PDBQT receptor file of N, H, CA, C and O in Angstrom, charges set to zero:
ATOM      1  N   MET A   1       2.741  13.563 -16.043  1.00  0.00    +0.000 N 
ATOM      2  CA  MET A   1       1.755  13.018 -16.944  1.00  0.00    +0.000 C 
ATOM      3  C   MET A   1       0.396  13.625 -16.607  1.00  0.00    +0.000 C 
ATOM      4  O   MET A   1      -0.032  13.578 -15.454  1.00  0.00    +0.000 OA
ATOM      5  N   LYS A   2      -0.262  14.174 -17.568  1.00  0.00    +0.000 N 
ATOM      6  H   LYS A   2       0.086  14.212 -18.505  1.00  0.00    +0.000 HD
ATOM      7  CA  LYS A   2      -1.554  14.803 -17.359  1.00  0.00    +0.000 C 
ATOM      8  C   LYS A   2      -2.642  13.728 -17.341  1.00  0.00    +0.000 C 
ATOM      9  O   LYS A   2      -2.671  12.853 -18.207  1.00  0.00    +0.000 OA
ATOM     10  N   MET A   3      -3.533  13.797 -16.353  1.00  0.00    +0.000 N 
ATOM     11  H   MET A   3      -3.510  14.508 -15.650  1.00  0.00    +0.000 HD
ATOM     12  CA  MET A   3      -4.604  12.806 -16.203  1.00  0.00    +0.000 C 
ATOM     13  C   MET A   3      -5.956  13.471 -16.396  1.00  0.00    +0.000 C 
ATOM     14  O   MET A   3      -6.116  14.653 -16.094  1.00  0.00    +0.000 OA
ATOM     15  N   PRO A   4      -6.933  12.717 -16.900  1.00  0.00    +0.000 N 
ATOM     16  CA  PRO A   4      -8.295  13.259 -16.975  1.00  0.00    +0.000 C 
ATOM     17  C   PRO A   4      -8.799  13.621 -15.573  1.00  0.00    +0.000 C 
ATOM     18  O   PRO A   4      -8.308  13.082 -14.580  1.00  0.00    +0.000 OA
ATOM     19  N   ALA A   5      -9.755  14.511 -15.491  1.00  0.00    +0.000 N 
ATOM     20  H   ALA A   5     -10.153  14.949 -16.297  1.00  0.00    +0.000 HD
ATOM     21  CA  ALA A   5     -10.257  15.009 -14.205  1.00  0.00    +0.000 C 
ATOM     22  C   ALA A   5     -10.796  13.904 -13.302  1.00  0.00    +0.000 C 
ATOM     23  O   ALA A   5     -10.759  14.052 -12.080  1.00  0.00    +0.000 OA
ATOM     24  N   LEU A   6     -11.285  12.823 -13.849  1.00  0.00    +0.000 N 
ATOM     25  H   LEU A   6     -11.315  12.702 -14.841  1.00  0.00    +0.000 HD
ATOM     26  CA  LEU A   6     -11.878  11.762 -13.039  1.00  0.00    +0.000 C 
ATOM     27  C   LEU A   6     -10.843  10.789 -12.469  1.00  0.00    +0.000 C 
ATOM     28  O   LEU A   6     -11.206   9.861 -11.747  1.00  0.00    +0.000 OA
ATOM     29  N   HIS A   7      -9.576  10.987 -12.779  1.00  0.00    +0.000 N 
ATOM     30  H   HIS A   7      -9.281  11.741 -13.365  1.00  0.00    +0.000 HD
ATOM     31  CA  HIS A   7      -8.541  10.084 -12.318  1.00  0.00    +0.000 C 
ATOM     32  C   HIS A   7      -7.552  10.812 -11.411  1.00  0.00    +0.000 C 
ATOM     33  O   HIS A   7      -7.387  12.028 -11.502  1.00  0.00    +0.000 OA
ATOM     34  N   PHE A   8      -6.901  10.054 -10.540  1.00  0.00    +0.000 N 
ATOM     35  H   PHE A   8      -7.035   9.066 -10.466  1.00  0.00    +0.000 HD
ATOM     36  CA  PHE A   8      -5.838  10.609  -9.714  1.00  0.00    +0.000 C 
ATOM     37  C   PHE A   8      -4.814   9.518  -9.456  1.00  0.00    +0.000 C 
ATOM     38  O   PHE A   8      -5.113   8.331  -9.592  1.00  0.00    +0.000 OA
ATOM     39  N   ARG A   9      -3.629   9.912  -9.092  1.00  0.00    +0.000 N 
ATOM     40  H   ARG A   9      -3.386  10.876  -8.982  1.00  0.00    +0.000 HD
ATOM     41  CA  ARG A   9      -2.572   8.957  -8.764  1.00  0.00    +0.000 C 
ATOM     42  C   ARG A   9      -2.448   8.832  -7.259  1.00  0.00    +0.000 C 
ATOM     43  O   ARG A   9      -2.574   9.816  -6.529  1.00  0.00    +0.000 OA
ATOM     44  N   ALA A  10      -2.202   7.629  -6.806  1.00  0.00    +0.000 N 
ATOM     45  H   ALA A  10      -2.099   6.830  -7.398  1.00  0.00    +0.000 HD
ATOM     46  CA  ALA A  10      -1.972   7.380  -5.387  1.00  0.00    +0.000 C 
ATOM     47  C   ALA A  10      -0.971   6.240  -5.260  1.00  0.00    +0.000 C 
ATOM     48  O   ALA A  10      -0.857   5.401  -6.154  1.00  0.00    +0.000 OA
ATOM     49  N   ASN A  11      -0.262   6.214  -4.169  1.00  0.00    +0.000 N 
ATOM     50  H   ASN A  11      -0.354   6.895  -3.443  1.00  0.00    +0.000 HD
ATOM     51  CA  ASN A  11       0.699   5.152  -3.880  1.00  0.00    +0.000 C 
ATOM     52  C   ASN A  11       0.276   4.450  -2.602  1.00  0.00    +0.000 C 
ATOM     53  O   ASN A  11      -0.547   4.964  -1.846  1.00  0.00    +0.000 OA
ATOM     54  N   LEU A  12       0.835   3.288  -2.367  1.00  0.00    +0.000 N 
ATOM     55  H   LEU A  12       1.504   2.871  -2.982  1.00  0.00    +0.000 HD
ATOM     56  CA  LEU A  12       0.376   2.438  -1.277  1.00  0.00    +0.000 C 
ATOM     57  C   LEU A  12       1.565   1.765  -0.598  1.00  0.00    +0.000 C 
ATOM     58  O   LEU A  12       2.476   1.266  -1.260  1.00  0.00    +0.000 OA
ATOM     59  N   ILE A  13       1.540   1.759   0.737  1.00  0.00    +0.000 N 
ATOM     60  H   ILE A  13       0.800   2.164   1.274  1.00  0.00    +0.000 HD
ATOM     61  CA  ILE A  13       2.481   0.963   1.538  1.00  0.00    +0.000 C 
ATOM     62  C   ILE A  13       1.620  -0.010   2.324  1.00  0.00    +0.000 C 
ATOM     63  O   ILE A  13       0.608   0.391   2.897  1.00  0.00    +0.000 OA
ATOM     64  N   THR A  14       2.000  -1.274   2.362  1.00  0.00    +0.000 N 
ATOM     65  H   THR A  14       2.823  -1.600   1.896  1.00  0.00    +0.000 HD
ATOM     66  CA  THR A  14       1.219  -2.257   3.110  1.00  0.00    +0.000 C 
ATOM     67  C   THR A  14       2.121  -3.135   3.967  1.00  0.00    +0.000 C 
ATOM     68  O   THR A  14       3.308  -3.308   3.691  1.00  0.00    +0.000 OA
ATOM     69  N   ALA A  15       1.522  -3.676   5.002  1.00  0.00    +0.000 N 
ATOM     70  H   ALA A  15       0.557  -3.535   5.225  1.00  0.00    +0.000 HD
ATOM     71  CA  ALA A  15       2.165  -4.684   5.836  1.00  0.00    +0.000 C 
ATOM     72  C   ALA A  15       1.082  -5.683   6.217  1.00  0.00    +0.000 C 
ATOM     73  O   ALA A  15      -0.082  -5.312   6.369  1.00  0.00    +0.000 OA
ATOM     74  N   ILE A  16       1.454  -6.934   6.370  1.00  0.00    +0.000 N 
ATOM     75  H   ILE A  16       2.400  -7.236   6.247  1.00  0.00    +0.000 HD
ATOM     76  CA  ILE A  16       0.494  -7.961   6.766  1.00  0.00    +0.000 C 
ATOM     77  C   ILE A  16       1.119  -8.830   7.852  1.00  0.00    +0.000 C 
ATOM     78  O   ILE A  16       2.290  -9.202   7.771  1.00  0.00    +0.000 OA
ATOM     79  N   SER A  17       0.323  -9.145   8.860  1.00  0.00    +0.000 N 
ATOM     80  H   SER A  17      -0.628  -8.843   8.925  1.00  0.00    +0.000 HD
ATOM     81  CA  SER A  17       0.812  -9.979   9.960  1.00  0.00    +0.000 C 
ATOM     82  C   SER A  17       0.561 -11.452   9.647  1.00  0.00    +0.000 C 
ATOM     83  O   SER A  17      -0.147 -11.787   8.696  1.00  0.00    +0.000 OA
ATOM     84  N   LYS A  18       1.152 -12.324  10.459  1.00  0.00    +0.000 N 
ATOM     85  H   LYS A  18       1.727 -12.053  11.230  1.00  0.00    +0.000 HD
ATOM     86  CA  LYS A  18       0.915 -13.757  10.283  1.00  0.00    +0.000 C 
ATOM     87  C   LYS A  18      -0.551 -14.096  10.501  1.00  0.00    +0.000 C 
ATOM     88  O   LYS A  18      -1.052 -15.079   9.956  1.00  0.00    +0.000 OA
ATOM     89  N   GLU A  19      -1.235 -13.290  11.290  1.00  0.00    +0.000 N 
ATOM     90  H   GLU A  19      -0.829 -12.491  11.733  1.00  0.00    +0.000 HD
ATOM     91  CA  GLU A  19      -2.655 -13.528  11.569  1.00  0.00    +0.000 C 
ATOM     92  C   GLU A  19      -3.562 -12.964  10.471  1.00  0.00    +0.000 C 
ATOM     93  O   GLU A  19      -4.775 -13.169  10.501  1.00  0.00    +0.000 OA
ATOM     94  N   GLY A  20      -2.977 -12.258   9.509  1.00  0.00    +0.000 N 
ATOM     95  H   GLY A  20      -1.992 -12.091   9.484  1.00  0.00    +0.000 HD
ATOM     96  CA  GLY A  20      -3.754 -11.704   8.406  1.00  0.00    +0.000 C 
ATOM     97  C   GLY A  20      -4.202 -10.263   8.603  1.00  0.00    +0.000 C 
ATOM     98  O   GLY A  20      -4.953  -9.736   7.782  1.00  0.00    +0.000 OA
ATOM     99  N   LYS A  21      -3.754  -9.612   9.680  1.00  0.00    +0.000 N 
ATOM    100  H   LYS A  21      -3.144 -10.040  10.347  1.00  0.00    +0.000 HD
ATOM    101  CA  LYS A  21      -4.079  -8.208   9.896  1.00  0.00    +0.000 C 
ATOM    102  C   LYS A  21      -3.283  -7.357   8.911  1.00  0.00    +0.000 C 
ATOM    103  O   LYS A  21      -2.071  -7.522   8.776  1.00  0.00    +0.000 OA
ATOM    104  N   VAL A  22      -3.974  -6.447   8.224  1.00  0.00    +0.000 N 
ATOM    105  H   VAL A  22      -4.959  -6.313   8.334  1.00  0.00    +0.000 HD
ATOM    106  CA  VAL A  22      -3.342  -5.635   7.192  1.00  0.00    +0.000 C 
ATOM    107  C   VAL A  22      -3.271  -4.182   7.646  1.00  0.00    +0.000 C 
ATOM    108  O   VAL A  22      -4.247  -3.632   8.156  1.00  0.00    +0.000 OA
ATOM    109  N   GLN A  23      -2.116  -3.569   7.456  1.00  0.00    +0.000 N 
ATOM    110  H   GLN A  23      -1.323  -4.015   7.041  1.00  0.00    +0.000 HD
ATOM    111  CA  GLN A  23      -1.902  -2.146   7.726  1.00  0.00    +0.000 C 
ATOM    112  C   GLN A  23      -1.631  -1.485   6.384  1.00  0.00    +0.000 C 
ATOM    113  O   GLN A  23      -0.750  -1.927   5.647  1.00  0.00    +0.000 OA
ATOM    114  N   ILE A  24      -2.374  -0.436   6.055  1.00  0.00    +0.000 N 
ATOM    115  H   ILE A  24      -3.090  -0.077   6.653  1.00  0.00    +0.000 HD
ATOM    116  CA  ILE A  24      -2.253   0.220   4.754  1.00  0.00    +0.000 C 
ATOM    117  C   ILE A  24      -2.082   1.718   4.945  1.00  0.00    +0.000 C 
ATOM    118  O   ILE A  24      -2.736   2.322   5.796  1.00  0.00    +0.000 OA
ATOM    119  N   THR A  25      -1.205   2.312   4.154  1.00  0.00    +0.000 N 
ATOM    120  H   THR A  25      -0.674   1.821   3.463  1.00  0.00    +0.000 HD
ATOM    121  CA  THR A  25      -1.095   3.759   4.052  1.00  0.00    +0.000 C 
ATOM    122  C   THR A  25      -1.165   4.119   2.578  1.00  0.00    +0.000 C 
ATOM    123  O   THR A  25      -0.397   3.603   1.766  1.00  0.00    +0.000 OA
ATOM    124  N   ILE A  26      -2.089   5.004   2.240  1.00  0.00    +0.000 N 
ATOM    125  H   ILE A  26      -2.713   5.423   2.900  1.00  0.00    +0.000 HD
ATOM    126  CA  ILE A  26      -2.213   5.515   0.881  1.00  0.00    +0.000 C 
ATOM    127  C   ILE A  26      -1.725   6.959   0.902  1.00  0.00    +0.000 C 
ATOM    128  O   ILE A  26      -2.126   7.742   1.763  1.00  0.00    +0.000 OA
ATOM    129  N   TYR A  27      -0.872   7.306  -0.034  1.00  0.00    +0.000 N 
ATOM    130  H   TYR A  27      -0.547   6.670  -0.734  1.00  0.00    +0.000 HD
ATOM    131  CA  TYR A  27      -0.318   8.656  -0.071  1.00  0.00    +0.000 C 
ATOM    132  C   TYR A  27      -0.153   9.099  -1.517  1.00  0.00    +0.000 C 
ATOM    133  O   TYR A  27      -0.107   8.277  -2.432  1.00  0.00    +0.000 OA
ATOM    134  N   GLN A  28      -0.067  10.394  -1.705  1.00  0.00    +0.000 N 
ATOM    135  H   GLN A  28      -0.104  11.061  -0.962  1.00  0.00    +0.000 HD
ATOM    136  CA  GLN A  28       0.184  10.947  -3.035  1.00  0.00    +0.000 C 
ATOM    137  C   GLN A  28       1.608  11.471  -3.081  1.00  0.00    +0.000 C 
ATOM    138  O   GLN A  28       2.170  11.859  -2.056  1.00  0.00    +0.000 OA
ATOM    139  N   GLY A  29       2.181  11.480  -4.259  1.00  0.00    +0.000 N 
ATOM    140  H   GLY A  29       1.725  11.165  -5.091  1.00  0.00    +0.000 HD
ATOM    141  CA  GLY A  29       3.547  11.967  -4.418  1.00  0.00    +0.000 C 
ATOM    142  C   GLY A  29       4.549  10.856  -4.177  1.00  0.00    +0.000 C 
ATOM    143  O   GLY A  29       4.200   9.676  -4.191  1.00  0.00    +0.000 OA
ATOM    144  N   SER A  30       5.789  11.240  -3.957  1.00  0.00    +0.000 N 
ATOM    145  H   SER A  30       6.073  12.199  -3.946  1.00  0.00    +0.000 HD
ATOM    146  CA  SER A  30       6.873  10.284  -3.761  1.00  0.00    +0.000 C 
ATOM    147  C   SER A  30       6.959   9.837  -2.313  1.00  0.00    +0.000 C 
ATOM    148  O   SER A  30       6.612  10.582  -1.396  1.00  0.00    +0.000 OA
ATOM    149  N   LEU A  31       7.425   8.616  -2.121  1.00  0.00    +0.000 N 
ATOM    150  H   LEU A  31       7.707   8.011  -2.865  1.00  0.00    +0.000 HD
ATOM    151  CA  LEU A  31       7.679   8.131  -0.775  1.00  0.00    +0.000 C 
ATOM    152  C   LEU A  31       8.866   8.895  -0.219  1.00  0.00    +0.000 C 
ATOM    153  O   LEU A  31       9.903   9.010  -0.872  1.00  0.00    +0.000 OA
ATOM    154  N   ASN A  32       8.711   9.416   0.993  1.00  0.00    +0.000 N 
ATOM    155  H   ASN A  32       7.868   9.322   1.524  1.00  0.00    +0.000 HD
ATOM    156  CA  ASN A  32       9.804  10.136   1.631  1.00  0.00    +0.000 C 
ATOM    157  C   ASN A  32       9.912   9.667   3.074  1.00  0.00    +0.000 C 
ATOM    158  O   ASN A  32       9.131   8.827   3.521  1.00  0.00    +0.000 OA
ATOM    159  N   ALA A  33      10.875  10.208   3.796  1.00  0.00    +0.000 N 
ATOM    160  H   ALA A  33      11.509  10.891   3.433  1.00  0.00    +0.000 HD
ATOM    161  CA  ALA A  33      11.113   9.779   5.176  1.00  0.00    +0.000 C 
ATOM    162  C   ALA A  33       9.899  10.029   6.059  1.00  0.00    +0.000 C 
ATOM    163  O   ALA A  33       9.604   9.213   6.932  1.00  0.00    +0.000 OA
ATOM    164  N   THR A  34       9.193  11.126   5.857  1.00  0.00    +0.000 N 
ATOM    165  H   THR A  34       9.433  11.788   5.148  1.00  0.00    +0.000 HD
ATOM    166  CA  THR A  34       8.024  11.453   6.680  1.00  0.00    +0.000 C 
ATOM    167  C   THR A  34       6.928  10.413   6.506  1.00  0.00    +0.000 C 
ATOM    168  O   THR A  34       6.364   9.939   7.492  1.00  0.00    +0.000 OA
ATOM    169  N   VAL A  35       6.623  10.056   5.274  1.00  0.00    +0.000 N 
ATOM    170  H   VAL A  35       7.081  10.442   4.473  1.00  0.00    +0.000 HD
ATOM    171  CA  VAL A  35       5.585   9.049   4.998  1.00  0.00    +0.000 C 
ATOM    172  C   VAL A  35       6.012   7.701   5.583  1.00  0.00    +0.000 C 
ATOM    173  O   VAL A  35       5.206   7.011   6.207  1.00  0.00    +0.000 OA
ATOM    174  N   SER A  36       7.274   7.328   5.381  1.00  0.00    +0.000 N 
ATOM    175  H   SER A  36       7.929   7.888   4.873  1.00  0.00    +0.000 HD
ATOM    176  CA  SER A  36       7.781   6.053   5.912  1.00  0.00    +0.000 C 
ATOM    177  C   SER A  36       7.678   6.002   7.427  1.00  0.00    +0.000 C 
ATOM    178  O   SER A  36       7.232   5.001   7.988  1.00  0.00    +0.000 OA
ATOM    179  N   LEU A  37       8.090   7.082   8.097  1.00  0.00    +0.000 N 
ATOM    180  H   LEU A  37       8.453   7.895   7.642  1.00  0.00    +0.000 HD
ATOM    181  CA  LEU A  37       8.049   7.098   9.561  1.00  0.00    +0.000 C 
ATOM    182  C   LEU A  37       6.625   7.072  10.097  1.00  0.00    +0.000 C 
ATOM    183  O   LEU A  37       6.359   6.410  11.101  1.00  0.00    +0.000 OA
ATOM    184  N   GLU A  38       5.712   7.774   9.452  1.00  0.00    +0.000 N 
ATOM    185  H   GLU A  38       5.928   8.312   8.637  1.00  0.00    +0.000 HD
ATOM    186  CA  GLU A  38       4.310   7.735   9.884  1.00  0.00    +0.000 C 
ATOM    187  C   GLU A  38       3.759   6.320   9.783  1.00  0.00    +0.000 C 
ATOM    188  O   GLU A  38       3.065   5.853  10.687  1.00  0.00    +0.000 OA
ATOM    189  N   PHE A  39       4.067   5.637   8.684  1.00  0.00    +0.000 N 
ATOM    190  H   PHE A  39       4.631   6.016   7.950  1.00  0.00    +0.000 HD
ATOM    191  CA  PHE A  39       3.620   4.257   8.512  1.00  0.00    +0.000 C 
ATOM    192  C   PHE A  39       4.217   3.353   9.578  1.00  0.00    +0.000 C 
ATOM    193  O   PHE A  39       3.500   2.576  10.210  1.00  0.00    +0.000 OA
ATOM    194  N   LEU A  40       5.529   3.451   9.782  1.00  0.00    +0.000 N 
ATOM    195  H   LEU A  40       6.111   4.082   9.269  1.00  0.00    +0.000 HD
ATOM    196  CA  LEU A  40       6.187   2.594  10.774  1.00  0.00    +0.000 C 
ATOM    197  C   LEU A  40       5.709   2.887  12.195  1.00  0.00    +0.000 C 
ATOM    198  O   LEU A  40       5.554   1.959  12.989  1.00  0.00    +0.000 OA
ATOM    199  N   ASN A  41       5.472   4.151  12.532  1.00  0.00    +0.000 N 
ATOM    200  H   ASN A  41       5.597   4.905  11.887  1.00  0.00    +0.000 HD
ATOM    201  CA  ASN A  41       4.961   4.488  13.864  1.00  0.00    +0.000 C 
ATOM    202  C   ASN A  41       3.589   3.872  14.094  1.00  0.00    +0.000 C 
ATOM    203  O   ASN A  41       3.325   3.338  15.171  1.00  0.00    +0.000 OA
ATOM    204  N   ARG A  42       2.712   3.939  13.095  1.00  0.00    +0.000 N 
ATOM    205  H   ARG A  42       2.927   4.373  12.220  1.00  0.00    +0.000 HD
ATOM    206  CA  ARG A  42       1.389   3.316  13.228  1.00  0.00    +0.000 C 
ATOM    207  C   ARG A  42       1.515   1.807  13.334  1.00  0.00    +0.000 C 
ATOM    208  O   ARG A  42       0.768   1.170  14.077  1.00  0.00    +0.000 OA
ATOM    209  N   LEU A  43       2.451   1.233  12.599  1.00  0.00    +0.000 N 
ATOM    210  H   LEU A  43       3.058   1.750  11.995  1.00  0.00    +0.000 HD
ATOM    211  CA  LEU A  43       2.670  -0.211  12.646  1.00  0.00    +0.000 C 
ATOM    212  C   LEU A  43       3.135  -0.645  14.034  1.00  0.00    +0.000 C 
ATOM    213  O   LEU A  43       2.631  -1.627  14.579  1.00  0.00    +0.000 OA
ATOM    214  N   VAL A  44       4.087   0.079  14.604  1.00  0.00    +0.000 N 
ATOM    215  H   VAL A  44       4.497   0.877  14.162  1.00  0.00    +0.000 HD
ATOM    216  CA  VAL A  44       4.626  -0.248  15.925  1.00  0.00    +0.000 C 
ATOM    217  C   VAL A  44       3.582  -0.007  17.018  1.00  0.00    +0.000 C 
ATOM    218  O   VAL A  44       3.448  -0.818  17.935  1.00  0.00    +0.000 OA
ATOM    219  N   ASP A  45       2.845   1.098  16.926  1.00  0.00    +0.000 N 
ATOM    220  H   ASP A  45       2.953   1.756  16.182  1.00  0.00    +0.000 HD
ATOM    221  CA  ASP A  45       1.829   1.408  17.941  1.00  0.00    +0.000 C 
ATOM    222  C   ASP A  45       0.758   0.325  18.048  1.00  0.00    +0.000 C 
ATOM    223  O   ASP A  45       0.234   0.076  19.133  1.00  0.00    +0.000 OA
ATOM    224  N   GLY A  46       0.434  -0.314  16.939  1.00  0.00    +0.000 N 
ATOM    225  H   GLY A  46       0.860  -0.111  16.057  1.00  0.00    +0.000 HD
ATOM    226  CA  GLY A  46      -0.608  -1.344  16.948  1.00  0.00    +0.000 C 
ATOM    227  C   GLY A  46      -0.090  -2.748  17.168  1.00  0.00    +0.000 C 
ATOM    228  O   GLY A  46      -0.865  -3.704  17.143  1.00  0.00    +0.000 OA
ATOM    229  N   ALA A  47       1.216  -2.890  17.384  1.00  0.00    +0.000 N 
ATOM    230  H   ALA A  47       1.846  -2.113  17.403  1.00  0.00    +0.000 HD
ATOM    231  CA  ALA A  47       1.814  -4.227  17.498  1.00  0.00    +0.000 C 
ATOM    232  C   ALA A  47       1.825  -4.716  18.933  1.00  0.00    +0.000 C 
ATOM    233  O   ALA A  47       2.121  -3.961  19.859  1.00  0.00    +0.000 OA
ATOM    234  N   SER A  48       1.501  -5.978  19.105  1.00  0.00    +0.000 N 
ATOM    235  H   SER A  48       1.261  -6.592  18.353  1.00  0.00    +0.000 HD
ATOM    236  CA  SER A  48       1.605  -6.591  20.428  1.00  0.00    +0.000 C 
ATOM    237  C   SER A  48       2.770  -7.580  20.478  1.00  0.00    +0.000 C 
ATOM    238  O   SER A  48       3.081  -8.132  21.533  1.00  0.00    +0.000 OA
ATOM    239  N   ARG A  49       3.408  -7.796  19.327  1.00  0.00    +0.000 N 
ATOM    240  H   ARG A  49       3.155  -7.348  18.470  1.00  0.00    +0.000 HD
ATOM    241  CA  ARG A  49       4.534  -8.720  19.240  1.00  0.00    +0.000 C 
ATOM    242  C   ARG A  49       5.658  -8.064  18.443  1.00  0.00    +0.000 C 
ATOM    243  O   ARG A  49       5.514  -6.947  17.945  1.00  0.00    +0.000 OA
ATOM    244  N   LYS A  50       6.767  -8.767  18.331  1.00  0.00    +0.000 N 
ATOM    245  H   LYS A  50       6.885  -9.674  18.735  1.00  0.00    +0.000 HD
ATOM    246  CA  LYS A  50       7.895  -8.277  17.552  1.00  0.00    +0.000 C 
ATOM    247  C   LYS A  50       7.489  -8.124  16.089  1.00  0.00    +0.000 C 
ATOM    248  O   LYS A  50       6.582  -8.802  15.606  1.00  0.00    +0.000 OA
ATOM    249  N   ILE A  51       8.175  -7.225  15.396  1.00  0.00    +0.000 N 
ATOM    250  H   ILE A  51       8.912  -6.674  15.788  1.00  0.00    +0.000 HD
ATOM    251  CA  ILE A  51       7.920  -6.974  13.985  1.00  0.00    +0.000 C 
ATOM    252  C   ILE A  51       9.175  -7.327  13.195  1.00  0.00    +0.000 C 
ATOM    253  O   ILE A  51      10.276  -6.903  13.547  1.00  0.00    +0.000 OA
ATOM    254  N   LEU A  52       9.010  -8.098  12.138  1.00  0.00    +0.000 N 
ATOM    255  H   LEU A  52       8.116  -8.443  11.852  1.00  0.00    +0.000 HD
ATOM    256  CA  LEU A  52      10.089  -8.380  11.209  1.00  0.00    +0.000 C 
ATOM    257  C   LEU A  52       9.890  -7.450  10.022  1.00  0.00    +0.000 C 
ATOM    258  O   LEU A  52       8.894  -7.555   9.307  1.00  0.00    +0.000 OA
ATOM    259  N   LEU A  53      10.823  -6.553   9.816  1.00  0.00    +0.000 N 
ATOM    260  H   LEU A  53      11.632  -6.468  10.397  1.00  0.00    +0.000 HD
ATOM    261  CA  LEU A  53      10.705  -5.558   8.748  1.00  0.00    +0.000 C 
ATOM    262  C   LEU A  53      11.654  -5.910   7.616  1.00  0.00    +0.000 C 
ATOM    263  O   LEU A  53      12.852  -6.097   7.830  1.00  0.00    +0.000 OA
ATOM    264  N   ILE A  54      11.114  -5.997   6.423  1.00  0.00    +0.000 N 
ATOM    265  H   ILE A  54      10.141  -5.845   6.249  1.00  0.00    +0.000 HD
ATOM    266  CA  ILE A  54      11.913  -6.222   5.225  1.00  0.00    +0.000 C 
ATOM    267  C   ILE A  54      11.748  -4.981   4.363  1.00  0.00    +0.000 C 
ATOM    268  O   ILE A  54      10.636  -4.658   3.944  1.00  0.00    +0.000 OA
ATOM    269  N   ALA A  55      12.837  -4.289   4.096  1.00  0.00    +0.000 N 
ATOM    270  H   ALA A  55      13.740  -4.551   4.436  1.00  0.00    +0.000 HD
ATOM    271  CA  ALA A  55      12.776  -3.051   3.315  1.00  0.00    +0.000 C 
ATOM    272  C   ALA A  55      13.885  -3.059   2.274  1.00  0.00    +0.000 C 
ATOM    273  O   ALA A  55      14.942  -3.657   2.474  1.00  0.00    +0.000 OA
ATOM    274  N   ASP A  56      13.626  -2.386   1.162  1.00  0.00    +0.000 N 
ATOM    275  H   ASP A  56      12.768  -1.900   1.000  1.00  0.00    +0.000 HD
ATOM    276  CA  ASP A  56      14.675  -2.260   0.158  1.00  0.00    +0.000 C 
ATOM    277  C   ASP A  56      15.580  -1.092   0.530  1.00  0.00    +0.000 C 
ATOM    278  O   ASP A  56      15.474  -0.554   1.632  1.00  0.00    +0.000 OA
ATOM    279  N   ARG A  57      16.441  -0.708  -0.347  1.00  0.00    +0.000 N 
ATOM    280  H   ARG A  57      16.527  -1.145  -1.242  1.00  0.00    +0.000 HD
ATOM    281  CA  ARG A  57      17.402   0.347  -0.046  1.00  0.00    +0.000 C 
ATOM    282  C   ARG A  57      16.937   1.701  -0.565  1.00  0.00    +0.000 C 
ATOM    283  O   ARG A  57      17.755   2.548  -0.924  1.00  0.00    +0.000 OA
ATOM    284  N   LEU A  58      15.646   1.899  -0.604  1.00  0.00    +0.000 N 
ATOM    285  H   LEU A  58      14.982   1.211  -0.312  1.00  0.00    +0.000 HD
ATOM    286  CA  LEU A  58      15.087   3.163  -1.064  1.00  0.00    +0.000 C 
ATOM    287  C   LEU A  58      15.574   4.301  -0.171  1.00  0.00    +0.000 C 
ATOM    288  O   LEU A  58      15.631   4.148   1.050  1.00  0.00    +0.000 OA
ATOM    289  N   GLN A  59      15.917   5.413  -0.755  1.00  0.00    +0.000 N 
ATOM    290  H   GLN A  59      15.871   5.536  -1.746  1.00  0.00    +0.000 HD
ATOM    291  CA  GLN A  59      16.489   6.545  -0.013  1.00  0.00    +0.000 C 
ATOM    292  C   GLN A  59      15.584   6.990   1.149  1.00  0.00    +0.000 C 
ATOM    293  O   GLN A  59      16.092   7.357   2.209  1.00  0.00    +0.000 OA
ATOM    294  N   ALA A  60      14.273   6.966   0.972  1.00  0.00    +0.000 N 
ATOM    295  H   ALA A  60      13.860   6.668   0.111  1.00  0.00    +0.000 HD
ATOM    296  CA  ALA A  60      13.355   7.399   2.023  1.00  0.00    +0.000 C 
ATOM    297  C   ALA A  60      13.436   6.505   3.257  1.00  0.00    +0.000 C 
ATOM    298  O   ALA A  60      13.050   6.930   4.346  1.00  0.00    +0.000 OA
ATOM    299  N   GLN A  61      13.922   5.300   3.112  1.00  0.00    +0.000 N 
ATOM    300  H   GLN A  61      14.235   4.955   2.228  1.00  0.00    +0.000 HD
ATOM    301  CA  GLN A  61      14.021   4.377   4.229  1.00  0.00    +0.000 C 
ATOM    302  C   GLN A  61      15.410   4.406   4.863  1.00  0.00    +0.000 C 
ATOM    303  O   GLN A  61      15.681   3.644   5.792  1.00  0.00    +0.000 OA
ATOM    304  N   ARG A  62      16.281   5.267   4.377  1.00  0.00    +0.000 N 
ATOM    305  H   ARG A  62      16.061   5.886   3.623  1.00  0.00    +0.000 HD
ATOM    306  CA  ARG A  62      17.656   5.327   4.886  1.00  0.00    +0.000 C 
ATOM    307  C   ARG A  62      17.959   6.650   5.565  1.00  0.00    +0.000 C 
ATOM    308  O   ARG A  62      19.121   6.927   5.863  1.00  0.00    +0.000 OA
ATOM    309  N   ARG A  63      16.956   7.473   5.818  1.00  0.00    +0.000 N 
ATOM    310  H   ARG A  63      16.013   7.249   5.575  1.00  0.00    +0.000 HD
ATOM    311  CA  ARG A  63      17.162   8.777   6.449  1.00  0.00    +0.000 C 
ATOM    312  C   ARG A  63      17.488   8.595   7.924  1.00  0.00    +0.000 C 
ATOM    313  O   ARG A  63      17.109   7.590   8.526  1.00  0.00    +0.000 OA
ATOM    314  N   ARG A  64      18.181   9.549   8.502  1.00  0.00    +0.000 N 
ATOM    315  H   ARG A  64      18.489  10.365   8.013  1.00  0.00    +0.000 HD
ATOM    316  CA  ARG A  64      18.554   9.471   9.924  1.00  0.00    +0.000 C 
ATOM    317  C   ARG A  64      17.407   9.807  10.863  1.00  0.00    +0.000 C 
ATOM    318  O   ARG A  64      17.514   9.558  12.063  1.00  0.00    +0.000 OA
ATOM    319  N   LYS A  65      16.301  10.372  10.350  1.00  0.00    +0.000 N 
ATOM    320  H   LYS A  65      16.214  10.574   9.374  1.00  0.00    +0.000 HD
ATOM    321  CA  LYS A  65      15.139  10.685  11.203  1.00  0.00    +0.000 C 
ATOM    322  C   LYS A  65      14.764   9.461  11.983  1.00  0.00    +0.000 C 
ATOM    323  O   LYS A  65      13.814   9.495  12.766  1.00  0.00    +0.000 OA
TER     324      LYS A  65
């Protein structure tokens, strides 16, 4: 889809903790294993407690990486 010059497309992955801390990744293009792993690595690196992850069956989240 062609967009006017002043617009762009972006996608977003978010996570929120029980304390209200928000982790956000903004990316362009399709979600893939690399984007998913970068997000999860940042999420784990900043965690001081266990993480409950709820994910759908999207192909990018099912890679062996």
